[in-house]
N, C-alpha and C positions, 0 to 999 in steps of 0.2 A: 866583756861581752860573751865570750865562750863559756865562762863559768855560769853566767846568768842563763844562757840557753840550756846548758846541761841541767841546771837545777829545775828550770821550767819543764824540761823534757821528762825528768824523773817524776815530778809531781803529776804531770799529765798522764803518764803511763800508769801510775798508781790509781788515779781517778778512773781511767779507762777500765782497769781490772775490776774495781768495785762496781762500776756501772754494768759491766758484762755479767757479773754474778746476779745483780738485781734483775736485769732484763731476761736472763735465761730462766730464772725462777718465775717471773711474771708470765712468760710465754707458756711454761709448762702447766700453770694453774689457770690459764685463760679459757680452757675448753677441753673437749675430749677429742683426741686425734683419731679415735675409732668410731666417731659418731656416724659417719656415712655408712660404715660397714654394719653397725648395729641396726640401722634402719633398712638394710638390704634384705631382699627376699631370695637372694641367690642360694642355691643348694650348698655351695662351698664357702658360705660366709664365714663359718668358724675357721676354716683353713686360711682364708684371707686375713682374718683378724690376727691369727697366730703368726702369720708371715710378717705382718706389719709390726707386731710386738717385738719379734726377733730383729727386724730391720732397724727399728728405732730404739731398741733396748728399753722398752716401756716397763719391763719387769724389774728394772733397777731404779733406785731413788734418784731424784733429779740432780743431787750434788755429785753422784757417781758419773752420770751422763755428762754433766758440766766438766768434770775433771778429764774425761775422755776427749771432749771437744777441745779443752785447753791444751792438752798434750798434742793434739793434731795441729793446733795453731803454733805451738812452740816449734814444731817440726819445720815451719816456714823459715826459721833461721838456720836450719841445717840442710835445706834443699829438698825436704820431704814434706811439703805442706799438705795437710789433710783437713778440710773443713767439713768432712762427713758427707752424708747423702741426704737427699730430701725424702719426702714421704712416698715418692714414686720410685726411689732407688737411683735417681740421677746424681751425678757427682756435683756437689755444691760449688766447688772451686771453678769448674767449667761454666756452670750457670752464672756465677757471679762475674766471671770475666766477660761473658757475652753481655750481661745486663749493664755492667759498668761501662763497657765500650759504647753501648747504645746510648746510655745516659750522657756520657761525655760528649758524644757527637751532637746530642740534642742541646745541651746547656752551655757548652764552651763558647760557640759562636754567639749565642744569644747574650751571654754574660759580657763578652768582649764588646759587642755592639752597644749593649746597655751602658757599660762604663764610659765608652768614648762619647756616645751621644748624650748621655745624662750629664757627664761632667762638663761637656762643651755648653750644653744648654744652661747648666747651673752658673757657669762663669758669665755667659752673655746676659742672663737675667739679673745677676748681681751688678754687672756694670750698668745695665739699663734698668735699674730699680724703679718701680712704679710707672714704667712706660706701658704702652699698649702691648708691646711684645712680652713684657714681664707678666702682665695680667693674663694674656692668652696662654702662655706656657704654663702658668700656675693652674689655670682652669683645666687645661688638657691633662696635666700631671695628676690632679686629683680625680679627674674623670677616669683615666686609665688605671689608676691605683685602685679605684673602687669597683671596677668592672668585674662582674662574676666571670671566672675563667671559662666555665663551660659555655656560657652564653656568647662570650667573645669568640670562642673557638667555633661555635656553630655559624656565626656571622662570617668568619674567615673562610670556612668551608664553602659557604654559599657564594660569597663575592670574590674570594681569593683563589678558589679552585674551580668551582662549577662554571661560573660566568666567565672567569678568565680563560678556561679551556674552550668555552664556546667562542670567545673572541679570537683566540690564537688559531683556532681551526679555520676561521675565515681570513685572518690576517689583515682585517680592515677596521680601522678605528673610526667610529661615527663622528661627524662634525660636532655634535653637542658635547661629546666626551673630550674632544680636542680642546674646545673652548673652556670647559670646566677645569681640566688639568692646567691649562695655561693661566686661568684666573687664580687658581689656588697657589701656583708657584709664584705668580706676580705679587700676590698679597703677602706670602711668607717672606719673599726677598725684601720687599719694602719694609716689613715689620722688623726684620733683622738689621737692615742697614740704618733704619731710623731717619732722623732729620725732621725738617719742617713738613707740614702737610703738603706743601707744593712739591717738595723733593720726593716725598713718599708717592705722590700721584705720578710724577715723572718716572720714578723707578718702577712702580707697579705697571704702568703702561708700556714702558720699554721691554720689561721682562715678559709681560703678557704677549706682546707682538712677536718677540723673538721665539718664545717657546711654541706659540701657535704655528709659526712658519716652519720651525724645525719638525714638529709633529706632522704637519701636512706633507712636508717633503718625504719624511720617512714612510708615511702612509702611501704616497704615490709610488715610491720605490719598493714597496712590500718588504720593508726592512725587518719587520717583526717576525716574519717567517724565514727570510733569507738575509740575515744581518751580515754586515762587514764592519771591520774596525780598521785594520791595516797598520803597517809599520809607521807611517807618518803620524797617525793618531796616537800610537804608543809613545813616540818621541815627544809630541806636543803635550800629552797628558803627563808624562814623566817630568818634563821641564816645568810645567805648571806646578806639579807637586814639589819640585825642588825650590822654586821661588816662594811658594806659600810656606813651606816648612822653614825656610831661612827667615822669612818675614816674622813668623811667630816666635821662633827660638832665639835668633841672634839679631834680627833686623837687617834690612837690605843694605844698610850702610856698611856692614862688615863684608867687604868684598872677598876676602879669603874664604870665608864660609860659603858665600854665594857661589864662587867659582868651583869650590869642591862639590857642592850639591849639583850644579849644572853638569860638571864633568861626570859625576856618578850616573846621572840620568842618561847622558850620551853613551857612556861605557855600557850601561845596562841594555840599552837598545841595540848597540852593536853586538853585544854578547848573545842577544836573542837570535841574531842571524848565524852566529858561529855555532851555537848549540841547538840549532833548529831541529836536527834529526833526533837528538835525545829528548827534546821538549815535546815534539809533536807525537812521538810514539815511545814513551818511556816504558821500560820493562817492569818497573815497580815504583812504589812510592819512595823507596830509598834513593832512587836516582834523583827525583825531584827534591828530596830533603838535602841530598848532597849538593846539588846545584844551588839551593837556597842558602846553605851555609857558606858556600864559595862566594855567592853574591854579597852577603853581609861582610865577609872578610875583605873582599876587594873594596867595598864601600868604605870600610874603616881605613884601609890603606890609602885610598884617594883623599879622604878627609885629613889624615895625618900628613900627607904630602903637601896639601894646600894650606894646612892650618896655621903654621907659624906661631904667633903669639896666642892665637885663638884655637889651638889644636883640639882641645877637648870639645869645644862647641862644634868645630868643623867635623870631627869624627861622629858626633851625635847626629848632626843634621845629615851628613852623608849616609849614615847607617839607616836613618828613617827614610831618606830618599831611595836608597837601595831596596828597602822592603816594599815601599809603595810601587817602585818600578817593577819589582817581581810580581806584585799583585796585578798590575796593569798587563803584563805579559800573559799571565794566566787568564785574565779576562779576555784578551784577544784570541787565545787558543779556544776558549769555551765558545766565544761568539762564532768562530769559524766552524765549530762542530754542531751548532744549534740546528741547522736545517737537516742534517743527517740524523740527529737525535729525534726530531719531530717525525721523521719517516718511520722510526721504530716505535715511537710513543706519541701518537697524534694529540693526545690529551696529557700534557706533560706533568701537571700537578695532581698528585693523588691525595686523597683525604685520609687514608688508612695505611699504616705500616711505615717501615723505615727504608724499604727498597721494593722494587718491582719484581715479582716472582718471575723466574726464567728469562730475565733480561739478557739479550745476546749482543749488546753493543761492545765497542772497543773500550780502551782505558778512559779516554776523555768523555765518551758518551755515558759510560758508567758513572763518572764523576758528576755529570749533569743530572743523571737520574737520581743519585744520592742527594745532590743539592736541591733538586726540586722537591724531594720528600721532606727536606729540612725547612723549606720556606715557611709553611704555615705555623708549625710550632715555634720556630725561631722568632717570627714576627710577634706571635702572641707573648712569649716570655720577655722579649725585648721591650714591648710596649708597657708591660706591667713593671718591669725593673727600672726602666728609664725614669719613671715617675719618682721613685724614692731617691735614685742617684741625683737627679736634678735638684730636688728639694734640699737634700743634705749639702750638696755642693754650694747651692745658693746661700744657705744660712751660714755655712762655714766661711765662704768668701766675704760675705757682708761683715761678719765679725772680725775677720782678719783685716779688711780694708779700713776699718775704723781704728786700727792700732797706731800707736805713736810712730813706730819704725816705718810704716807705710807713708805717713804724712812727712816724715823726715826724708824719705827717698824722693818724694815729689818735690820737696823744698830744695833738694840738692840739684834739681834740674834734670833728673832722669826722665826718659820718655815714658809715656803711659804703658807701652808694651813691656818695657823693662820692669816697671813697678808691679805690673800684674803678674808677669810670668816668673820673675826672679824673686820677688819678695812676697806678694800676697798669695799666689797660687801654691807655691811650695809649702808654705806653712798651713794653708787651708787643706792640703792633702793629708795631713796627719790624722784627723778624725775620719776622713773618707776611707783611708787605708783599712781601718778596723772594719768598716761596713763591708767593703769589697771582699776582704778575707773571709769573713764569716758567711757572707751571702753566697760566695762561690762554694764554700764547704757545705752549706745547706743544700745547694742545688745539686751537688754530687749525689746526695741522698735520693734524688729523683723528683721531678715535677709530677707528682702523683696524678693530679687531675688531667694535666696536659697529656701525659702518657696514656691515660685511659681513653681520652677523647680521640686521640690520633692513632691509637693502636700500637704504641711503642712498647716493646718488652724491655723495659729498663729497670733500674734499681727500685723505683717506686712500685712497679708491678710485682717485682720479686718479693718485696716486703709485704705488700697487701695480701698476695696469694698465700704466702707462707703463714702469715698471721691468721688468716681465715681457716687454714688447715691445721692450726696448732702445731706447726712444724718448726722446732727451734733452730735447726741448722741454717736454713736460709736467712732467718731473722738475725741470727748472730753474725752471719757473713755480711749482711747489710750494716749492722752496727759496727763491725770491724772496719769496713771501708769508710763509712761516714765519720767514725771516731778518729781514725788515723788522718783523714782529710782535715778534720777540724784542728788536730794537733799541728799538722804540717802548715796549714794556712795561718795558724796563730803564730808559729815560729817565723814565718815569712813576714807577717805583719810587724813583729818585734824588730826584725832586721831592717825592714823598710823605715821604721821609726828612726833608727840610728842613722840611716842614710839621709833622711829628710831633715833631721834635727841633730846636729853634732853634739849638742849638750847631753843627749840621751846616752851617747857612747861612754860618757864619764860617770 
């Protein structure tokens, strides 16, 4: 396996070098970097042109400039990385770091949500093939996939930002909206759970009534502007996550795994009390990262202690429960800071930019501000990506579930959960892994249209602006980041293949 990876790595680096030569040459011949100065009527236009020629070494042949750039990139291996300067004299390495950070914030959450939701929908539609739920998800998948990004972004700005801000300013949900939301949730839950038409009607009616009552109570309590969650809800939600994770991964009949997951949820909730001072007012992100790593380590220890003969499964389920419990704790803290955040920013969702200028909130209020800026572009990218992930997962699952070894597993008396999770889904993940790896590598290059519409200065904006200015240095920095990301994700995909299918290791 190591020899295979090293060989692939060597070939990838060679291809990356050839592509860099081609791209640098194409950029240099794509236009005139002095065009704006040639058209200028300024008295010092000649001096400005000469300054730009000296800055960009335009008096040298393109291959000499490429060699200078390549030497600067080679310095990255010795600690003296130099990606040159852009057309305005700014350091490209610093610009790339800022742009890459902005893009990663934008696409990472969207990609993770798209993978989780898309794969889950793909599995459900494969299991419920040709049902009403399958047809509905298929229709919505093709609808979202074909949506023009700029048009969907405008709709999100109107209904997800402007009208949402109008509503949150009043904090009162109108009765028609309450009934509409309850109806939509009832129909979705009935479609997911399935069954006969009578069962679907009962499910939809019960869900409709429950959601409508909950929304009405929250309306009366003005929960939307002054929300509360509390320790009891943290514990109940964590226990629910523990039971659900156990049911999916190992089955509720495996008591050791279930006890480990429940113990993890309880320990996580108690730890929330013990580390409350650090969590409510952290000095930096590193404090939260350290506590998160500690939570995962403790979860693995709890799973190992309870596991017995099912130690690996218990450790996996406990680790997932620990991660979900950590997310629930963070949600509770954010809910507690929501009302103070609204005092600083009465209209919470902005339509432009990645952060609010001159925002003066504390740590968690700043987290809320950043999160609110992420909502619209994240929803947009998630909706578009979910469509492809759900379709690929559905087709891969259907192909796998018709294989002989799946029928054999059923004939041996294994439960449907075990057949789907241990046999069908694991093998169906192999083609999906390829799509996820390359999709994430492509997204690192920047969601160009999304960044333009929402005013994000990410990798896409860096590339487009540099290309329009015939500025090779930022374009090459963009190529370097995306090329390396493609190589790394390709390597991770190969390693994932070996993990999913032991035959590949040999």
